[in-house]
C-alpha positions in Angstrom: 22.8 16.1 7.6 22.3 16.4 11.5 25.5 14.7 12.9 23.4 12.2 14.7 21.7 11.0 12.1 25.0 10.4 10.0 26.2 6.8 9.1 29.5 7.5 7.4 32.0 4.5 8.1 29.5 2.1 9.2 27.9 -1.4 7.4 24.4 -2.4 6.9 22.7 -5.9 5.9 19.4 -5.7 4.5 17.8 -8.4 4.1 15.1 -9.1 1.1 17.2 -5.8 -0.3 16.4 -6.1 -3.9 12.9 -4.5 -4.0 10.3 -2.8 -2.2 11.1 -2.0 1.3 14.2 -3.2 1.6 15.6 -1.4 -1.3 14.3 2.0 0.1 16.0 1.1 3.3 19.2 0.1 1.4 19.4 3.6 -0.6 18.3 5.8 2.4 21.1 4.5 4.7 23.2 4.8 2.0 22.9 8.5 1.4 23.7 9.1 4.7 26.8 7.5 4.3 26.6 3.5 4.8 27.9 0.9 3.0 25.3 -1.8 2.1 25.3 -5.5 1.5 22.2 -6.5 0.4 20.6 -10.2 0.5 17.7 -11.9 -1.3 17.1 -15.0 -3.8 17.4 -13.6 -7.0 20.4 -12.1 -8.1 19.1 -9.8 -10.6 17.5 -6.6 -8.1 20.4 -6.8 -5.5 23.1 -6.1 -8.3 20.7 -3.2 -9.4 20.4 -1.8 -6.0 24.4 -2.3 -5.4 24.6 -0.3 -8.9 22.4 2.4 -7.3 24.3 2.4 -4.1 28.0 2.4 -5.5 26.4 6.0 -7.6 25.8 7.5 -3.9 29.8 6.8 -3.5 29.0 3.8 -1.1 30.7 0.5 -1.3 28.1 -2.3 -1.6 27.9 -6.0 -1.9 25.0 -8.6 -3.3 24.4 -12.1 -1.5 22.4 -14.4 -3.0 21.0 -16.1 -0.2 18.0 -18.0 1.1 17.4 -16.4 5.0 15.2 -19.1 5.7 18.3 -21.5 5.7 20.7 -21.3 8.8 24.0 -22.0 7.2 23.1 -19.5 4.1 22.3 -16.6 6.6 25.5 -17.4 8.6 27.6 -17.3 5.5 26.2 -14.0 4.8 27.0 -12.6 7.6 30.5 -14.1 7.3 31.1 -12.8 3.9 29.7 -9.1 4.7 32.2 -9.0 7.6 35.3 -10.2 5.5 34.4 -8.0 2.9 33.9 -4.7 5.4 35.6 -5.8 8.1 32.7 -4.7 10.3 28.8 -5.0 10.6 26.8 -2.2 12.3 23.6 -2.7 10.9 21.0 -5.5 10.6 17.9 -4.8 9.0 15.8 -8.2 9.0 13.6 -6.8 6.1 12.8 -10.3 4.1 9.6 -11.6 4.5 5.8 -12.3 2.9 2.8 -14.3 2.8 2.4 -17.3 0.9 -1.3 -16.6 -0.9 -4.1 -16.3 1.4 -6.6 -18.7 2.8 -8.3 -19.3 5.7 -7.2 -21.2 8.8 -9.7 -24.5 8.0 -8.1 -24.8 4.5 -4.1 -23.6 5.6 -1.6 -26.0 4.3 0.3 -26.8 7.1 3.6 -27.0 4.9 2.7 -23.2 4.1 2.4 -22.3 7.6 5.4 -23.3 8.0 7.2 -21.7 5.2 5.3 -18.7 6.4 6.8 -19.2 9.9 10.3 -19.6 8.7 10.8 -16.5 6.2 8.9 -14.2 8.7 10.5 -15.3 11.9 13.0 -17.6 12.0 15.1 -16.0 9.1 15.2 -12.9 11.5 16.6 -14.7 14.5 18.9 -16.5 12.3 20.1 -13.5 11.1 20.3 -11.7 14.4 22.0 -15.0 16.1 24.9 -14.8 13.5 25.2 -11.2 13.3 25.3 -10.6 17.6 29.0 -11.3 17.8 29.9 -8.5 15.2 27.4 -6.2 16.4 28.5 -6.6 19.9 31.9 -5.9 18.7 30.5 -2.2 17.2 28.1 -1.5 19.7 25.4 -1.8 16.5 22.0 -2.5 16.0 19.1 -4.3 14.7 15.9 -3.3 13.1 13.4 -6.1 12.2 10.5 -5.2 9.9 7.3 -6.6 11.2 3.6 -5.7 10.1 0.2 -4.3 11.5 -0.5 -7.5 10.8 1.4 -8.5 13.7 -0.2 -6.0 16.2 -4.0 -6.5 15.2 -4.1 -9.7 12.8 -5.2 -10.0 9.5 -8.0 -12.7 8.0 -6.3 -14.7 5.6 -2.9 -14.8 6.7 -2.9 -16.4 10.0 0.5 -17.6 9.6 2.2 -14.6 8.3 0.0 -12.6 11.3 1.6 -14.8 14.3 5.1 -14.9 12.7 5.1 -10.9 12.6 3.8 -10.7 16.0 6.6 -13.4 17.1 9.0 -11.4 15.8 7.9 -8.1 17.9 8.2 -10.4 20.8 11.8 -11.4 19.6 12.6 -8.2 19.4 11.9 -7.0 22.8 13.4 -10.4 24.4 16.5 -9.8 22.3 16.5 -5.9 23.0 16.5 -7.4 27.1 19.0 -9.8 26.3 21.5 -8.0 24.5 21.4 -4.4 25.7 24.4 -4.6 28.2 26.2 -6.0 25.2 25.3 -2.2 23.8 23.2 -4.0 21.0 19.8 -2.1 20.4 16.9 -4.5 19.0 13.6 -2.4 17.5 11.2 -3.3 15.5 9.0 -0.9 12.5 5.3 -2.5 11.7 4.3 -1.2 8.0 0.8 -0.8 7.2 -0.5 -1.0 4.0 2.5 0.1 1.7 2.7 0.6 -2.2 5.4 -1.9 -2.9 6.2 -2.7 -6.3 4.7 -6.5 -5.4 1.8 -5.0 -3.7 0.9 -2.7 -7.2 0.5 -5.7 -9.0 -1.2 -7.3 -6.6 -3.9 -4.6 -6.4 -3.8 -4.3 -9.7 -4.7 -7.8 -10.6 -7.6 -7.9 -8.4 -8.5 -4.5 -9.0 -8.0 -3.4 -5.3 -8.8 0.2 -4.9 -6.3 1.1 -3.0 -6.7 4.9 -2.5 -10.0 4.2 -1.4 -9.1 1.9 1.1 -7.2 4.3 2.4 -9.4 6.7 3.1 -10.3 4.9 6.5 -6.4 6.1 7.7 -6.3 9.4 9.4 -3.9 10.4 7.1 -6.2 9.3 4.2 -3.2 7.7 1.9 -1.3 4.4 1.8 2.3 3.8 2.8 5.2 4.0 0.7 8.5 1.7 0.9 10.4 5.4 2.0 8.1 6.2 4.5 9.3 2.9 6.4 12.5 3.4 5.2 13.0 6.7 7.1 11.8 5.3 10.2 14.6 2.7 10.1 17.1 5.3 9.2 16.4 7.0 12.7 16.3 3.7 14.6 19.8 2.7 13.5 21.3 6.3 14.2 22.5 7.7 16.9 19.3 9.6 17.5 17.6 6.6 18.5 20.4 5.8 20.9 18.3 5.4 23.6 15.3 3.2 22.0 15.6 0.0 22.3 12.9 -3.1 22.5 10.2 -1.1 20.7 7.7 -1.9 18.1 6.7 1.3 15.8 3.9 1.2 13.0 3.9 3.0 10.0 0.6 2.8 9.0 -0.9 6.2 8.6 -2.8 6.5 12.0 -5.0 4.4 14.4 -8.3 3.5 12.6 -11.0 4.1 15.5 -14.4 3.7 15.8 -16.7 6.0 17.6 -20.4 7.1 18.7 -19.5 10.5 17.9 -18.7 12.3 14.2 -16.2 14.4 14.9 -16.1 17.4 12.2 -12.8 19.3 11.1 
């Protein structure tokens, strides 16, 4: 492994770390030498990831926590700091949308839940972790979405919150850069997580067909997102902060002329 990508001796927190993109991130960081704390609302998948991380020879901790609860997030961060003695990386991955419905019929309570899960939680964890990251000159990666870049009909709250994550990333990077703390965001496109695959199957969605509009002609995998996170938390990205980078198979563009290969 190239030295600038190695993470030996470092400690990462991954929220929403029990499944999907979060699990892929946790395992990739562990393979590169980091000790891992995974957090989420359901204990069983967290325990599974802990077992997988330990099998890679790294230390691991599962913390059952609701990241929408400020007190729970503060307790999570302190538990990790006490267990491992330091925090070097925070990956704010927890997120999701509570159903699909147009704005005209949106339940304000569901709007509030989406904003809390996708935006507030990232701020809570970042704020709580900052004193520890300042000591280690660590970094934060926020998992946004291409919905936060372009918007997606039917998930207005999710789209708005993910756009907020990107601006939070930019402002936090400016404020915390002098303390040596970098803050970046990744924006996944259509990604085949376990939850996404189940949803596609339930409604008969042709993911392979839909992906043909992407330049790379495929949907993303959790590991694709994890690879970018692994770069952003490494020393190889030491001069990158305040950025939001899409992991979405390329831009979907219209045009007046058909381009042949």
